[in-house]
N, C-alpha and C positions, 0 to 999 in steps of 0.2 A: 313493831307489831308484835313480835315474840322471839323466843330464843332460837337461834340459828345453829347449825350443825356443821362442822368442818371436816372435809377429807383432803388429805394433802400428802405430797412428798416433797423431796428437795427441789423439784422442778415446776411444781404447779399447785394451786390452792384453790379449793371449791368451797363455797358456802351455799347451804341449802336450808330453806326455812320450812319444815314440815308443817308448822301451824298455819302458815299462809299459802295454802294450796301447793306445798311442796316446792315452791318457787326456788329456783336456782338463782341466787343473788349475785354471785361473784365467781368468775373464771379468771384467775390471773397467775403470774409468777410468784406472787406472794399474797399475803392478806392486805397489803397496802392498796387502799382504793385506786390509786393512781394506776395499778397494773390491771384493773379489771377490764376485760374486753367487752363485758356485757354493759348495756346502758343501765345505769342504776342511780336513782336519785331519792335522797333522803329529805324530802320536803315535809314540812309539818301540816300543810293544808293541801288537800282536805283530810281530816282525821278519818281513820278507818272506821266505817259504819258496821253495825252488827251483821252478823251472818244470816240472821233471820230478816226477811224482807217481804213486802207485799207483792202481789202479782204486778208485773210491769215495772218493777223497781230494782231488777237485779243488775242491769247495767251501771246505775249509779253507785250501787254498793260494790260491785266489782272494781270500777274505776277508782273508788275511794281507798282501796287496798293496793292499787297498782303503783309500783315504783320503778318498773322496767324489769330487767332480768329474763328468766326463762320459764315459762310456765307450760305444763302439759294440759290440753283442753280436750275434754271428752265428758259426756256423751254428745255434747254440742260445742260447736265452735264459732257460732256467730250470735246473732241477736237472740233475745229470749224469744221462745216460740212454743208452740203445741205441735207435737209430732206424734201419730199414732194415739192420740188421746192423752199424751203425758205432756206436762209442762216441762220444758228445759230452761234453765237459767242462762243468762248472758255468758258465753264462753265455757259453759259447762261446769259442773259442780267439782269436779277434779281440780280445777284452777284456783279454787278459792277456800274449799273446805279443808279442815286439818287432816294431814295424813299421819299414820303411825310409823314410828321408827321400828321395823322388825329386827333389824340386825345392823351392827356398826362396828367398824374397826378404823384405824387411822387412816385407810387407803379405800374404804368401801362403805356405802350406806344403802340398806334396803328400805324402801318407803312402801307402804300399802295404804289403800283406801277402798272401803266398800261404798259403792254408789247406791243410791236409792233404787235404781233400776235393777239391781241384784248383780251387777258387774263388780268385779274385784280388780283393781288396778295394782300392779307390782312393778316398782321401778328400782333397777339396781344402778347406782351410780358409782363409778370405780375410776381411781387414778392408777395408771401404770407405775409400777414401783421403779421402773428403770429410764422413763423418759417423761416429757411433758405431753402425756396423753390422757384424755378423759374419754370415758364411754358411758353410755346410758342406755340400758336395755329395759324395754317396758313390755310387760305382759298384761293382756286382758283376759280374764277368766269369766265365764258366764254361769252364774249359780242358779239360774231360772230354768224352766222347762221349755222355754220358747226362745227362738232366735232373737237377738237384739241387734238392731240397726244403730251404728254410732258413726260420729264424726270424730277423727283423731288429728290433732295439730300439734306440733311442737313449735311453740310461740316464743321465740327467742328475740330479743331486742338488742342489738350490738352497737357498740359505741362507733361513732362516725370518726374516721381517722385516715389520712392518706398513708399511714404506715401499717395499717392492719391488713393482714392477708387471711381469708377464710377459705379453707379447703374441705372437701367432703370426699369420701370414696365414691367410686362410680356406682 
């Protein structure tokens, strides 16, 4: 689909694709696909459909670009719908529209996207320099004069394996 960005240290490697909704495509001990803890599939079909689509077609277009990984869904996280008079695409525009790389080092990347609603989403993805730890900090900023109701979902698909342990802080 598009060029991916890598952040890494000697313990962990992360691959993120800003052009495909800022999707995190890989979290592993190395860039070797065998180490990826995320479910990720490089199939040829269906081919990625254009970002522009007709009303009630957003799910088909989103699914044509989906290969697994980890997406940030907002301002919607479900089916295409109309809420407060505004049409929202399947899983929200943040999950398929291109993000801008605002800053990048070998161990950190900052991604930004301006949504049609006037919201700005900023994600800072960082690997800890001293261990196999990855953090993701997300900020939503409202640049309108009115409150905005949003749905926010971290949409991660992990590999199924009896050897994988997933933990999160309380």
